[in-house]
MIROPA-466623 format. One line per field, with one value per atom (N, C-alpha, C): residue number from 1; atom name; x, y, z. Coordinates in steps of 0.05 Angstrom, whole numbers, plus 5000, padded with zeros to 4 digits. Example, Ala and Ser with C-alpha at 12.3 -4.5 7.8 and 13.67 -1.06 7.14 Angstrom:
! MIROPA-466623
num: [1 1 1 2 2 2]
atomo: [N CA C N CA C]
X: [5264 5246 5264 5257 5273 5258]
Y: [4886 4910 4934 4955 4979 5001]
Z: [5156 5156 5156 5142 5143 5157]
! end
This chain:
! MIROPA-466623
num: [1 1 1 2 2 2 3 3 3 4 4 4 5 5 5 6 6 6 7 7 7 8 8 8 9 9 9 10 10 10 11 11 11 12 12 12 13 13 13 14 14 14 15 15 15 16 16 16 17 17 17 18 18 18 19 19 19 20 20 20 21 21 21 22 22 22 23 23 23 24 24 24 25 25 25 26 26 26 27 27 27 28 28 28 29 29 29 30 30 30 31 31 31 32 32 32 33 33 33 34 34 34 35 35 35 36 36 36 37 37 37 38 38 38 39 39 39 40 40 40 41 41 41 42 42 42 43 43 43 44 44 44 45 45 45 46 46 46 47 47 47 48 48 48 49 49 49 50 50 50 51 51 51 52 52 52 53 53 53 54 54 54 55 55 55 56 56 56 57 57 57 58 58 58 59 59 59 60 60 60 61 61 61 62 62 62 63 63 63 64 64 64 65 65 65 66 66 66 67 67 67 68 68 68 69 69 69 70 70 70 71 71 71 72 72 72 73 73 73 74 74 74 75 75 75 76 76 76 77 77 77 78 78 78 79 79 79 80 80 80 81 81 81 82 82 82 83 83 83 84 84 84 85 85 85 86 86 86 87 87 87 88 88 88 89 89 89 90 90 90 91 91 91 92 92 92 93 93 93 94 94 94 95 95 95 96 96 96 97 97 97 98 98 98 99 99 99 100 100 100 101 101 101 102 102 102 103 103 103 104 104 104 105 105 105]
atomo: [N CA C N CA C N CA C N CA C N CA C N CA C N CA C N CA C N CA C N CA C N CA C N CA C N CA C N CA C N CA C N CA C N CA C N CA C N CA C N CA C N CA C N CA C N CA C N CA C N CA C N CA C N CA C N CA C N CA C N CA C N CA C N CA C N CA C N CA C N CA C N CA C N CA C N CA C N CA C N CA C N CA C N CA C N CA C N CA C N CA C N CA C N CA C N CA C N CA C N CA C N CA C N CA C N CA C N CA C N CA C N CA C N CA C N CA C N CA C N CA C N CA C N CA C N CA C N CA C N CA C N CA C N CA C N CA C N CA C N CA C N CA C N CA C N CA C N CA C N CA C N CA C N CA C N CA C N CA C N CA C N CA C N CA C N CA C N CA C N CA C N CA C N CA C N CA C N CA C N CA C N CA C N CA C N CA C N CA C N CA C N CA C N CA C N CA C N CA C N CA C N CA C N CA C N CA C N CA C N CA C]
X: [5022 5000 5015 5012 5022 5014 5008 5010 5009 4976 4959 4976 4984 4979 4958 4935 4919 4905 4928 4942 4913 4899 4893 4908 4902 4917 4922 4924 4926 4931 4918 4918 4920 4927 4930 4948 4934 4947 4954 4936 4946 4963 4979 5000 5020 5034 5051 5045 5013 5018 5031 5019 5029 5054 5067 5094 5110 5099 5111 5105 5087 5076 5100 5103 5115 5151 5154 5188 5182 5170 5171 5172 5158 5150 5175 5178 5204 5237 5223 5254 5249 5233 5216 5223 5221 5227 5257 5268 5292 5307 5316 5314 5309 5273 5277 5284 5290 5310 5334 5340 5374 5382 5354 5355 5353 5331 5323 5323 5333 5343 5323 5329 5308 5285 5263 5237 5222 5229 5222 5206 5210 5195 5160 5161 5123 5101 5082 5074 5059 5054 5042 5078 5100 5124 5126 5118 5125 5107 5077 5063 5070 5075 5093 5106 5128 5146 5133 5120 5108 5096 5073 5063 5083 5091 5117 5127 5141 5151 5145 5114 5095 5097 5092 5089 5075 5049 5031 5018 5019 5014 4976 4970 4938 4922 4933 4919 4912 4891 4876 4904 4904 4917 4901 4884 4871 4870 4879 4873 4907 4919 4949 4967 4951 4971 4954 4933 4924 4942 4942 4959 4988 4999 5030 5034 5022 5021 5013 5006 4998 5019 5036 5071 5086 5084 5106 5097 5075 5073 5087 5084 5088 5112 5130 5156 5176 5151 5175 5165 5158 5143 5168 5170 5195 5213 5220 5252 5251 5225 5233 5249 5220 5213 5234 5249 5255 5255 5261 5262 5246 5224 5219 5243 5231 5257 5275 5284 5295 5312 5309 5345 5339 5367 5370 5367 5366 5370 5338 5342 5306 5311 5278 5275 5281 5271 5268 5297 5323 5348 5335 5341 5328 5353 5357 5372 5393 5420 5433 5441 5427 5422 5446 5462 5500 5503 5503 5518 5515 5533 5532 5534 5531 5533 5560 5580 5599 5615 5609 5606 5600 5576 5573 5580 5604 5615 5646]
Y: [4966 4993 5023 5037 5072 5091 5102 5133 5150 5171 5191 5212 5236 5270 5262 5260 5267 5249 5219 5201 5165 5178 5154 5128 5114 5091 5083 5079 5070 5034 5008 4994 4988 4958 4938 4958 4952 4967 4990 5016 5036 5046 5037 5030 5029 5007 5014 5029 5045 5062 5084 5092 5125 5117 5103 5105 5102 5094 5100 5118 5130 5158 5182 5177 5202 5194 5171 5176 5186 5177 5203 5238 5237 5264 5269 5264 5269 5260 5243 5254 5275 5283 5314 5335 5331 5351 5361 5341 5334 5355 5331 5352 5376 5374 5414 5435 5428 5445 5442 5419 5420 5440 5442 5452 5488 5488 5515 5524 5521 5533 5520 5522 5523 5530 5515 5529 5538 5520 5526 5507 5479 5457 5459 5478 5482 5445 5450 5433 5425 5447 5452 5440 5448 5447 5407 5405 5372 5349 5371 5355 5357 5378 5368 5352 5358 5335 5298 5297 5270 5272 5282 5275 5278 5281 5275 5254 5246 5222 5196 5208 5188 5170 5184 5174 5177 5178 5178 5175 5141 5128 5118 5132 5135 5152 5173 5194 5216 5229 5240 5262 5289 5312 5330 5327 5344 5330 5311 5306 5315 5313 5306 5335 5354 5385 5364 5351 5347 5321 5298 5285 5300 5304 5317 5324 5348 5368 5340 5316 5293 5282 5278 5268 5265 5308 5322 5321 5321 5316 5295 5266 5238 5231 5246 5250 5262 5290 5304 5294 5271 5265 5238 5230 5201 5212 5241 5256 5260 5265 5279 5260 5230 5215 5198 5192 5165 5142 5116 5092 5089 5071 5066 5047 5038 5022 5049 5074 5094 5102 5079 5081 5112 5118 5146 5159 5134 5136 5152 5164 5163 5152 5153 5121 5130 5152 5168 5191 5177 5216 5233 5252 5276 5267 5271 5269 5293 5290 5309 5316 5349 5348 5359 5368 5384 5362 5340 5309 5312 5305 5307 5275 5266 5240 5223 5245 5228 5236 5253 5239 5212 5194 5168 5159 5163 5121 5122]
Z: [5006 5002 4993 4982 4992 4999 5011 5019 5013 5005 4997 5007 5002 5008 5034 5028 5047 5069 5075 5096 5092 5068 5058 5038 5034 5016 4998 4979 4950 4951 4929 4927 4908 4897 4889 4856 4835 4814 4805 4835 4838 4843 4856 4874 4850 4834 4809 4790 4797 4769 4784 4805 4826 4827 4830 4837 4815 4791 4756 4751 4756 4751 4762 4795 4811 4805 4802 4786 4757 4740 4707 4721 4736 4739 4753 4782 4787 4765 4755 4724 4713 4706 4684 4690 4714 4742 4740 4747 4763 4727 4700 4678 4667 4679 4667 4688 4711 4729 4720 4710 4705 4675 4656 4626 4635 4652 4649 4683 4694 4726 4742 4768 4800 4791 4800 4814 4774 4749 4735 4713 4738 4733 4731 4725 4726 4721 4730 4722 4690 4677 4653 4627 4638 4630 4635 4660 4662 4643 4638 4634 4599 4589 4558 4554 4572 4564 4569 4582 4591 4563 4552 4528 4509 4506 4480 4487 4511 4514 4513 4517 4519 4546 4561 4586 4615 4609 4618 4632 4624 4652 4650 4614 4624 4634 4643 4648 4628 4621 4607 4609 4583 4581 4599 4611 4630 4651 4665 4684 4692 4674 4685 4698 4687 4721 4742 4740 4773 4792 4767 4776 4772 4764 4773 4805 4809 4829 4855 4860 4868 4874 4846 4848 4864 4862 4866 4902 4911 4938 4946 4944 4932 4941 4918 4927 4946 4945 4970 4996 4991 5013 5024 5002 4992 4997 5000 4999 5024 5037 5069 5093 5086 5104 5114 5132 5139 5133 5143 5138 5174 5171 5201 5212 5252 5263 5261 5265 5274 5250 5235 5216 5211 5199 5189 5168 5144 5113 5103 5089 5071 5054 5058 5032 5014 5000 4976 4974 4972 4978 4954 4956 4938 4919 4900 4861 4876 4878 4872 4844 4837 4818 4807 4818 4805 4804 4806 4798 4773 4760 4730 4722 4703 4694 4700 4676 4679 4708 4729 4754 4770 4757 4771 4761 4736 4731 4735]
! end
């Protein structure tokens, strides 16, 4: 099950779709911020990028902005929460936007 921003949980196939979409939004946001600068990865730009790439996960064009907003909340939640049982590691550490692909090899 996956926690929604409102405290409810997703169940079944919706969990996979939600996290797959959140991953796409996270990647698009990261790429757009590298390209256009921090704060310029707007929901409209993310929607346009995902639509062009065919990565909408079945969401309609009209609902994408709302789903992007929800996915961004989910990403922020995952980036800031720590693992259960008192561990210090974050569940999903924020992507280091300053690190280039050549730095990772």
